[in-house]
C-alpha positions as CSV (number, residue, x, y, z in Angstrom):
1,M,0.0,0.0,0.0
2,I,1.1,3.5,-0.7
3,K,0.2,6.1,1.9
4,I,0.8,9.8,1.2
5,S,0.3,12.3,4.0
6,N,0.4,16.1,3.9
7,L,2.7,16.1,0.9
8,N,4.0,19.5,-0.3
9,K,6.3,20.4,-3.2
10,S,7.1,23.8,-4.7
11,Y,9.4,24.9,-7.5
12,G,10.4,28.4,-6.5
13,K,7.2,30.3,-5.8
14,N,5.1,27.8,-7.8
15,K,3.3,25.5,-5.3
16,V,2.7,22.2,-7.2
17,L,1.6,19.9,-4.5
18,D,-0.3,21.4,-1.6
19,N,-0.9,19.2,1.5
20,L,-1.8,16.2,-0.7
21,N,-3.2,13.1,1.0
22,C,-3.8,9.8,-0.8
23,N,-3.9,6.1,-0.1
24,I,-3.4,3.6,-2.9
25,K,-4.5,0.0,-2.3
26,T,-2.2,-2.9,-3.0
27,N,-2.8,-5.0,-6.1
28,S,-4.9,-2.4,-7.9
29,I,-4.6,0.0,-10.8
30,Y,-5.0,3.6,-9.7
31,G,-5.7,6.2,-12.4
32,L,-4.5,9.8,-11.7
33,I,-6.1,12.4,-14.0
34,G,-5.6,16.1,-14.2
35,A,-4.7,18.9,-16.6
36,N,-1.2,19.4,-17.8
37,G,0.8,21.1,-15.0
38,A,-1.6,19.7,-12.3
39,G,1.3,18.0,-10.5
40,K,0.9,14.4,-11.7
41,S,4.5,13.9,-12.9
42,T,5.8,15.6,-9.7
43,L,3.8,13.2,-7.5
44,L,5.1,10.1,-9.3
45,R,8.7,11.4,-9.2
46,I,8.4,11.9,-5.4
47,I,6.9,8.4,-4.9
48,A,9.8,7.0,-6.9
49,D,12.2,9.1,-4.9
50,V,13.5,10.8,-8.1
51,I,13.0,14.2,-6.6
52,R,12.7,15.4,-3.0
53,R,9.5,16.7,-1.4
54,D,9.4,19.8,0.7
55,S,7.4,18.2,3.5
56,G,5.0,15.4,4.3
57,S,5.5,11.6,4.1
58,V,5.4,8.9,1.5
59,L,5.2,5.3,2.8
60,I,5.3,2.1,0.7
61,D,4.4,-1.0,2.7
62,D,4.8,1.2,5.8
63,R,8.3,2.1,5.0
64,E,9.5,5.7,4.2
65,V,10.4,6.0,0.5
66,E,13.1,8.7,0.7
67,N,16.7,7.3,0.5
68,N,15.4,3.7,1.1
69,E,17.2,1.3,-1.3
70,V,14.9,-1.6,-0.1
71,V,11.8,0.3,-1.1
72,K,13.4,1.5,-4.4
73,Q,13.8,-2.1,-5.5
74,K,10.1,-2.4,-5.3
75,V,9.3,0.6,-7.5
76,A,9.7,0.9,-11.2
77,F,9.0,4.4,-12.7
78,L,8.4,5.2,-16.4
79,P,8.5,9.0,-16.9
80,D,6.7,10.9,-19.7
81,D,10.0,12.2,-21.1
82,L,11.7,9.0,-22.3
83,Y,15.5,8.6,-22.3
84,F,17.6,5.9,-23.9
85,F,21.4,5.6,-23.9
86,P,22.9,6.6,-27.3
87,G,23.6,3.6,-29.5
88,Y,21.7,1.1,-27.2
89,T,19.6,-1.6,-28.7
90,M,16.4,-2.9,-27.1
91,L,18.4,-5.8,-25.7
92,D,21.0,-3.4,-24.2
93,M,18.2,-1.5,-22.5
94,A,16.8,-4.7,-21.1
95,K,20.2,-5.7,-19.7
96,F,20.4,-2.3,-18.1
97,Y,17.1,-2.9,-16.3
98,E,18.2,-6.4,-15.5
99,A,21.2,-5.0,-13.6
100,M,18.9,-2.7,-11.7
101,Y,16.1,-5.0,-10.7
102,E,16.7,-8.5,-9.2
103,K,13.3,-9.8,-10.3
104,F,13.7,-8.7,-14.0
105,D,12.4,-11.4,-16.3
106,M,14.5,-11.4,-19.5
107,S,12.4,-14.2,-21.1
108,Y,9.2,-12.3,-20.5
109,F,10.8,-9.2,-22.0
110,K,11.6,-11.1,-25.2
111,E,8.1,-12.6,-25.2
112,L,6.5,-9.1,-25.1
113,A,8.9,-7.8,-27.7
114,E,8.0,-10.6,-30.1
115,M,4.3,-10.0,-29.3
116,L,4.7,-6.3,-30.3
117,K,6.9,-7.3,-33.3
118,L,9.9,-5.3,-32.0
119,D,13.4,-6.3,-33.0
120,I,15.4,-6.4,-29.8
121,H,18.7,-6.1,-31.7
122,S,17.7,-2.8,-33.3
123,K,18.9,0.5,-31.9
124,V,16.1,2.3,-30.0
125,E,17.2,5.7,-31.3
126,N,15.9,4.7,-34.7
127,F,12.5,3.8,-33.5
128,S,9.4,5.9,-33.8
129,K,7.9,7.7,-30.8
130,G,5.3,5.0,-30.3
131,M,7.8,2.2,-30.6
132,K,10.0,3.9,-28.0
133,R,7.1,4.1,-25.7
134,Q,6.5,0.3,-26.2
135,V,10.1,-0.4,-25.4
136,S,9.9,1.5,-22.1
137,L,6.7,-0.1,-21.2
138,I,7.8,-3.7,-21.6
139,C,11.2,-3.0,-19.9
140,T,9.3,-1.6,-16.9
141,I,6.8,-4.4,-16.9
142,A,9.5,-7.0,-17.1
143,T,11.1,-5.7,-13.9
144,N,8.3,-7.4,-12.0
145,A,8.5,-4.6,-9.4
146,D,5.8,-4.6,-6.8
147,Y,4.8,-1.0,-7.7
148,M,4.8,0.4,-11.2
149,L,4.4,4.1,-12.0
150,F,3.5,5.1,-15.5
151,D,3.4,8.7,-16.5
152,E,1.2,9.5,-19.6
153,T,1.1,5.8,-20.1
154,F,-0.2,5.5,-23.7
155,D,1.2,8.7,-25.2
156,G,2.1,8.0,-28.9
157,L,0.5,4.6,-29.1
158,D,-2.0,3.7,-31.8
159,P,-5.4,2.3,-30.7
160,V,-4.5,-1.3,-31.4
161,I,-1.2,-1.2,-29.4
162,R,-2.9,0.9,-26.7
163,N,-5.5,-1.8,-26.1
164,L,-2.8,-4.6,-26.2
165,M,-0.7,-2.7,-23.6
166,K,-3.8,-2.3,-21.4
167,K,-4.3,-6.1,-21.5
168,I,-0.6,-6.7,-20.7
169,I,-0.7,-4.3,-17.7
170,A,-3.9,-5.7,-16.4
171,K,-2.4,-9.2,-16.6
172,Q,0.6,-8.0,-14.7
173,M,-1.6,-6.7,-11.9
174,D,-3.6,-9.8,-11.8
175,T,-0.9,-12.5,-12.0
176,K,1.9,-10.7,-10.0
177,C,-0.2,-8.7,-7.5
178,T,1.3,-5.5,-8.8
179,T,0.2,-2.1,-7.7
180,I,0.0,0.3,-10.6
181,I,-0.4,4.1,-10.8
182,M,-1.2,5.5,-14.3
183,T,-1.5,9.2,-15.1
184,S,-3.3,10.9,-18.0
185,H,-5.1,14.1,-18.8
186,N,-7.5,11.9,-20.8
187,L,-10.1,10.1,-18.6
188,R,-11.2,7.9,-21.5
189,E,-7.7,6.4,-21.7
190,L,-8.0,5.1,-18.2
191,E,-11.7,4.3,-17.5
192,D,-11.6,0.7,-18.9
193,I,-8.5,-0.4,-17.0
194,C,-8.4,1.3,-13.6
195,D,-9.9,0.1,-10.3
196,N,-9.7,3.6,-8.7
197,L,-9.5,7.1,-10.1
198,G,-8.3,10.3,-8.5
199,L,-8.6,13.9,-9.8
200,L,-5.6,16.0,-9.1
201,Y,-6.4,19.7,-9.0
202,K,-4.5,22.7,-7.5
203,G,-2.0,20.5,-5.8
204,G,-4.4,18.1,-4.1
205,I,-6.7,15.2,-4.7
206,L,-10.0,16.9,-5.2
207,F,-12.1,13.8,-5.9
208,E,-11.4,10.0,-5.9
209,S,-13.5,6.9,-5.9
210,D,-13.4,3.3,-7.0
211,I,-14.8,2.7,-10.5
212,D,-17.5,0.3,-9.4
213,T,-19.0,2.8,-7.0
214,L,-18.9,5.6,-9.5
215,K,-20.7,3.5,-12.1
216,T,-23.3,2.0,-9.9
217,N,-24.5,5.0,-7.8
218,M,-25.3,7.2,-10.8
219,F,-27.3,6.6,-14.0
220,K,-29.0,8.3,-16.9
221,V,-32.7,8.0,-17.5
222,Q,-34.9,8.9,-20.5
223,I,-38.5,9.4,-19.5
224,S,-41.8,10.6,-20.7
225,L,-45.1,10.9,-18.7
226,K,-48.7,11.2,-19.7
227,E,-49.1,14.5,-17.9
228,E,-47.0,17.6,-18.1
229,F,-43.9,17.4,-15.8
230,D,-40.7,19.2,-14.7
231,K,-37.8,18.6,-12.4
232,E,-40.0,19.1,-9.3
233,S,-42.2,16.2,-10.4
234,F,-39.5,13.8,-9.2
235,E,-39.5,14.5,-5.5
236,G,-37.4,12.0,-3.6
237,L,-34.8,11.6,-6.3
238,D,-31.3,13.1,-6.1
239,I,-31.3,14.7,-9.6
240,L,-27.9,16.0,-10.8
241,S,-29.1,17.1,-14.3
242,F,-32.5,17.6,-15.9
243,N,-32.9,18.3,-19.6
244,K,-36.3,18.2,-21.3
245,T,-37.0,18.4,-25.0
246,G,-40.7,18.4,-25.9
247,S,-42.3,15.6,-23.9
248,V,-39.1,13.6,-23.2
249,A,-36.6,14.4,-20.5
250,K,-33.1,13.0,-19.9
251,I,-32.2,12.9,-16.2
252,I,-29.0,12.1,-14.4
253,I,-29.8,10.5,-11.0
254,K,-27.6,9.6,-8.1
255,G,-28.7,6.8,-5.8
256,E,-29.5,3.1,-5.7
257,K,-30.9,2.1,-9.1
258,E,-33.6,-0.3,-7.7
259,D,-35.0,2.4,-5.3
260,C,-35.0,5.0,-8.0
261,E,-36.5,2.7,-10.6
262,K,-39.4,2.0,-8.3
263,I,-40.1,5.7,-7.8
264,L,-40.1,6.2,-11.6
265,Q,-42.3,3.2,-12.3
266,D,-44.9,4.5,-9.8
267,K,-45.4,7.4,-12.1
268,N,-46.6,5.1,-14.9
269,P,-44.2,6.5,-17.6
270,I,-44.9,6.2,-21.3
271,I,-41.2,5.9,-21.9
272,L,-38.6,4.8,-19.3
273,D,-35.2,3.9,-20.6
274,F,-31.9,3.5,-18.7
275,L,-29.1,4.8,-20.8
276,P,-25.3,4.0,-20.5
277,L,-23.4,6.7,-18.6
278,T,-19.7,7.2,-19.5
279,L,-17.1,7.7,-16.8
280,E,-16.4,11.2,-18.1
281,E,-20.1,12.1,-17.7
282,V,-19.9,10.8,-14.1
283,F,-17.0,13.0,-13.3
284,I,-18.6,16.0,-14.9
285,Y,-21.7,15.7,-12.8
286,E,-19.7,14.9,-9.6
287,M,-17.6,18.1,-10.1
288,E,-20.7,20.2,-10.8
289,V,-22.1,19.1,-7.4
290,L,-18.8,20.3,-5.8
291,G,-19.1,23.5,-7.7
292,Y,-16.3,22.9,-10.2
293,E,-16.1,22.8,-14.0
294,F,-14.6,19.4,-14.9
295,N,-13.6,20.3,-18.4
296,Q,-11.3,23.0,-17.0
297,M,-9.4,20.5,-14.9
298,V,-8.4,17.9,-17.5
């Protein structure tokens, strides 16, 4: 488990992380979203002990991260700004990782490279941006570290490779009990793979929840009644959004679906359809309740 308490970090007069608190469960995939400059990369670098924090604590498995070689062996960090040694082939990079991580699995690295149709004897500097990202991802995954931190995980990957990498990462979490943190400014990139999501805003975690809770306690309804109706006609429901066009309304409701459905059915609707709600829509309405504009945060 990663436990972050009262974390602060500034660059000069620019406060990037402001008294941030966050707990990340073991054997889960935690998605961290936020606009560019929100502090996502800084947070990952502090967890990986690449940079020093100003104050606060970061514990991994109840051990302080800073200057702790035992903990560092458990953490593999893939930054957004990739770096490869000049003239190194894929295999050379893998051997570098192998020297750093005692659980590095060279055979699995080669298996992933073959799956992605990457030549391990080719120089990485000659690869495209997307291929370089793939190299970094499979090198990191092959470390078999207990904690993996991916910054802008799928940047530069085409849709097919992106979906394949999601499956590989999910398999790693499932078979090796790995804890994974993934950042992105694009919620849609993370919604189908993460167990939990947190929104980083103005240096702190403004909102976080597990995916199952987010998707089960909010839903969209399309409804039409025989008589004239408005928002006030649905007393007893926690309505986050009400839009009516002609005789049909689309309503976003928060609560237990079975209880809400009973209330709606009691009104003898002409039309009552439950429509799929995207995770982005869920976040938008949750932020509106808190008085924020979600689209200005990501």
